[in-house]
C-alpha positions, -999 to 999 in steps of 0.1 A, spaced: 653 -121 -618 615 -118 -618 604 -152 -609 568 -151 -619 549 -127 -641 515 -113 -631 485 -107 -654 483 -74 -671 464 -56 -643 470 -20 -634 476 -18 -597 488 18 -597 456 30 -580 461 5 -551 497 16 -547 486 53 -546 458 43 -522 483 28 -498 502 61 -496 471 82 -493 454 61 -466 486 56 -447 494 94 -447 458 103 -439 457 81 -408 489 97 -395 481 134 -400 459 136 -369 489 129 -347 515 151 -364 517 177 -337 515 153 -307 540 155 -280 556 122 -267 529 101 -252 515 66 -247 534 34 -253 572 39 -251 569 76 -245 601 73 -224 620 64 -256 602 91 -276 611 116 -249 647 105 -250 649 112 -287 630 145 -285 653 156 -257 684 151 -278 668 171 -306 659 199 -282 694 200 -267 710 203 -302 686 231 -309 689 250 -276 726 243 -267 750 231 -292 747 218 -328 779 198 -326 768 165 -342 794 144 -324 783 156 -289 746 146 -284 732 157 -250 705 144 -227 684 160 -200 690 135 -171 724 149 -165 724 165 -131 749 194 -131 770 178 -160 772 188 -196 748 160 -207 771 148 -234 767 110 -239 773 82 -263 743 70 -282 730 56 -315 741 75 -346 719 107 -341 712 115 -377 674 116 -371 678 138 -340 702 161 -358 680 164 -389 651 174 -367 673 199 -349 682 216 -382 645 219 -389 640 234 -355 667 260 -363 648 269 -395 612 267 -384 613 268 -346 607 241 -321 576 222 -330 569 185 -326 553 184 -361 588 185 -376 603 153 -363 569 136 -368 571 147 -405 606 132 -407 592 99 -395 562 99 -417 582 109 -449 607 81 -441 578 56 -437 564 66 -471 599 62 -486 602 28 -470 570 17 -487 583 29 -521 617 13 -516 601 -20 -505 579 -19 -537 611 -15 -558 627 -45 -540 597 -68 -542 589 -61 -578 625 -71 -587 617 -106 -575 580 -109 -579 566 -85 -604 546 -53 -602 513 -67 -588 529 -87 -560 551 -57 -551 520 -35 -546 503 -62 -525 535 -65 -504 536 -27 -499 500 -28 -487 511 -55 -461 541 -34 -450 521 -2 -447 495 -18 -425 517 -40 -404 507 -28 -369 543 -25 -358 554 -4 -388 522 16 -387 526 25 -350 562 36 -350 555 58 -381 537 80 -355 566 83 -331 595 107 -326 619 78 -327 647 69 -352 635 33 -359 616 40 -391 647 59 -404 667 28 -395 644 6 -416 642 31 -445 680 32 -447 682 -6 -445 657 -10 -474 677 16 -493 709 -5 -487 692 -36 -499 678 -20 -530 711 -4 -540 729 -38 -535 703 -54 -558 710 -28 -584 747 -35 -580 742 -72 -586 719 -68 -616 736 -39 -634 770 -37 -618 776 0 -612 801 6 -584 782 37 -572 753 14 -563 777 -8 -542 791 23 -524 756 37 -518 745 4 -504 775 3 -480 769 39 -469 732 34 -463 738 2 -443 764 20 -422 738 47 -413 711 22 -407 732 -1 -384 747 30 -367 711 37 -355 704 0 -347 731 -26 -352 704 -52 -358 703 -40 -394 736 -60 -400 714 -91 -401 708 -82 -437 743 -96 -444 728 -131 -447 701 -124 -473 726 -102 -493 751 -131 -492 723 -154 -506 717 -130 -534 754 -128 -541 758 -165 -543 727 -170 -565 734 -141 -589 748 -147 -624 783 -136 -633 817 -140 -618 808 -155 -584 843 -156 -569 848 -119 -577 814 -110 -563 820 -129 -531 854 -112 -527 837 -78 -532 810 -89 -507 837 -97 -481 850 -61 -486 815 -49 -482 811 -66 -448 845 -54 -436 838 -18 -446 803 -16 -431 811 -36 -400 842 -17 -391 824 17 -397 795 7 -374 819 -7 -347 839 26 -350 808 46 -341 798 23 -313 834 25 -299 832 63 -301 798 63 -284 812 41 -256 841 65 -252 817 94 -247 798 74 -221 829 67 -202 844 102 -206 813 120 -194 799 94 -170 765 93 -186 753 59 -197 716 64 -205 711 49 -239 709 13 -252 746 8 -256 749 0 -219 730 -33 -221 727 -43 -257 757 -66 -260 756 -103 -267 768 -112 -232 746 -137 -214 720 -137 -243 714 -175 -236 699 -166 -202 670 -150 -220 668 -171 -252 648 -199 -236 628 -176 -214 590 -181 -218 586 -143 -225 610 -144 -255 594 -176 -270 558 -164 -264 563 -130 -280 586 -138 -309 569 -170 -320 533 -170 -307 522 -134 -302 541 -107 -322 541 -124 -356 504 -122 -358 495 -92 -336 523 -68 -346 545 -79 -375 518 -91 -399 485 -82 -382 456 -106 -376 437 -92 -406 464 -103 -431 474 -135 -413 454 -157 -438 473 -141 -467 506 -147 -450 498 -184 -444 489 -188 -481 521 -170 -490 541 -195 -469 523 -223 -488 533 -208 -521 569 -206 -511 569 -243 -501 551 -254 -533 565 -231 -559 601 -224 -571 601 -188 -557 632 -169 -546 643 -178 -511 656 -142 -505 628 -132 -482 627 -165 -462 665 -161 -457 659 -126 -445 633 -139 -419 658 -165 -407 685 -139 -404 662 -117 -383 654 -145 -359 692 -152 -355 697 -116 -344 667 -118 -321 682 -148 -305 715 -131 -299 697 -101 -284 670 -120 -266 665 -96 -237 661 -65 -258 641 -82 -286 615 -95 -261 612 -62 -241 614 -36 -269 592 -44 -299 607 -17 -320 640 -38 -320 621 -63 -342 613 -39 -370 638 -56 -393 616 -87 -398 585 -68 -410 595 -63 -447 602 -100 -455 570 -110 -437 552 -84 -457 567 -98 -489 554 -133 -481 520 -118 -472 519 -99 -505 525 -132 -524 495 -147 -506 473 -117 -515 484 -119 -551 474 -155 -553 440 -148 -538 432 -119 -560 440 -138 -592 418 -166 -581 382 -169 -591 351 -169 -570 352 -166 -532 390 -164 -530 390 -131 -548 363 -118 -525 384 -129 -495 414 -110 -509 394 -78 -513 381 -81 -477 416 -87 -463 429 -57 -482 401 -35 -470 403 -46 -434 441 -43 -431 442 -5 -424 413 -8 -400 429 -37 -382 462 -19 -379 445 13 -365 424 -6 -340 454 -27 -328 476 4 -320 449 29 -310 452 22 -272 489 29 -274 482 66 -275 476 90 -246 461 124 -243 488 151 -247 471 181 -230 488 175 -197 522 178 -215 513 212 -227 500 223 -192 532 211 -175 555 228 -200 536 261 -201 536 263 -162 573 254 -160 581 282 -184 563 306 -161 576 295 -127 610 278 -133 639 298 -149 652 281 -180 687 275 -166 676 262 -132 684 226 -123 655 205 -110 648 172 -93 617 155 -105 600 123 -94 600 101 -125 602 63 -127 611 67 -164 642 88 -164 634 115 -189 597 119 -194 591 145 -167 623 163 -175 613 166 -211 578 177 -202 593 205 -180 620 213 -206 645 214 -178 678 197 -169 685 179 -137 680 146 -118 652 121 -122 643 107 -88 633 70 -90 617 49 -62 617 63 -27 623 101 -24 650 103 4 664 132 22 700 121 16 694 119 -22 677 153 -25 703 170 -2 731 157 -24 714 171 -55 709 205 -38 746 206 -30 753 201 -67 730 229 -77 694 217 -77 669 245 -70 635 229 -74 619 196 -63 589 184 -84 567 156 -71 536 137 -81 520 143 -47 522 170 -20 554 170 1 537 158 32 532 125 16 569 119 15 597 119 41 590 145 67 627 156 68 623 170 32 604 199 48 636 211 64 650 223 31 620 229 9 592 254 11 559 244 27 537 256 -2 538 243 -37 534 257 -72 512 235 -93 526 226 -127 499 208 -146 491 185 -117 527 182 -104 538 198 -72 568 221 -74 588 231 -42 616 257 -40 644 258 -15 639 276 17 
């Protein structure tokens, strides 16, 4: 199924360089605590890891910190990333470097799997170029730094695609089963991965062999994977209802009222005018992407990757609210865009004269462009360390706390304590209710006198300073 053959160039060095440069640019943040852009989501993930490690390693009962006096058990995405990190915590101790390593290794595996997929359609050279485009897509590049499961979702999705391609080309049943398993795991983390049904259907229809039989097997594939994913989501919903803690994406991710957001200017601007160039491809490689689009229009190339792009946009439309507010939900579109970009780079580098020079410049600038684009998404992590160290000194580990926090888990995770996040106005009635349920400490951004005077009736006049936060005990 290779649709065009490259010249006999040896691109192994460039493939290795993608791994080395990508890894080298990530090592400096390996020990970082949750920080910067989407640190609330990173803190959510890290808190589940921590609670597995500190409380209970029961896989089917993930726990959060924003629990008040409850157990913290809640329904959530399939927590295979969280649980894997917790297992490493059990072996090596609690260190942020461990989940970061899990993310980075998955990102490197994604690059390799994507190379295997693209070379199947386009040959070795184009596969290497496409991997370069994937590695230095600003979106993929950034979330490879984060304590979040989204890179694992993408890696598992690419594994599912690759295994399905092996099944179609060589026919081993084990490849079909492996593909189904990997897709279940990927879509269990983010159901958006089920968008790959459409490009896999395209492959099934266009493959050689007994088409009716393969289509029937594909129908079984859909039923098996879809029912499994829906089964986990139903169980997660049951946990939310049983324990009364709805804190993860399951609460608002459904298709209901998606049309209200589909034609919103924010959705249109981000997913058509801004993110394709800024985040998914990167401005540095946009010229190569446009050339790749031209090649797909003019040449008889496989439509697998364009169909994948269309499938991703269909899912974005059905999840318009989340897709336009959480850029990591759009990760599924990065690989097919990178494949098109790789095709454009391959065309340029095989050309003579100035085109080859342009290709070399684009390749060299891509890592720099990705790093510059995402650099301001990071924050300093020293305050995290100060807050946690002070909390360990002054607040007993089992004490319940109330903490002012407009993002429900960031402060609780920094403190490594369980309790209530207080959002908006800090009222006497709210804090008194928490105290009646067992809260012992009130932690604020400013001194108590800046809030409701009635709070002084139940809390001490003097504060303990926790890395810039003000901590008050009950009188």
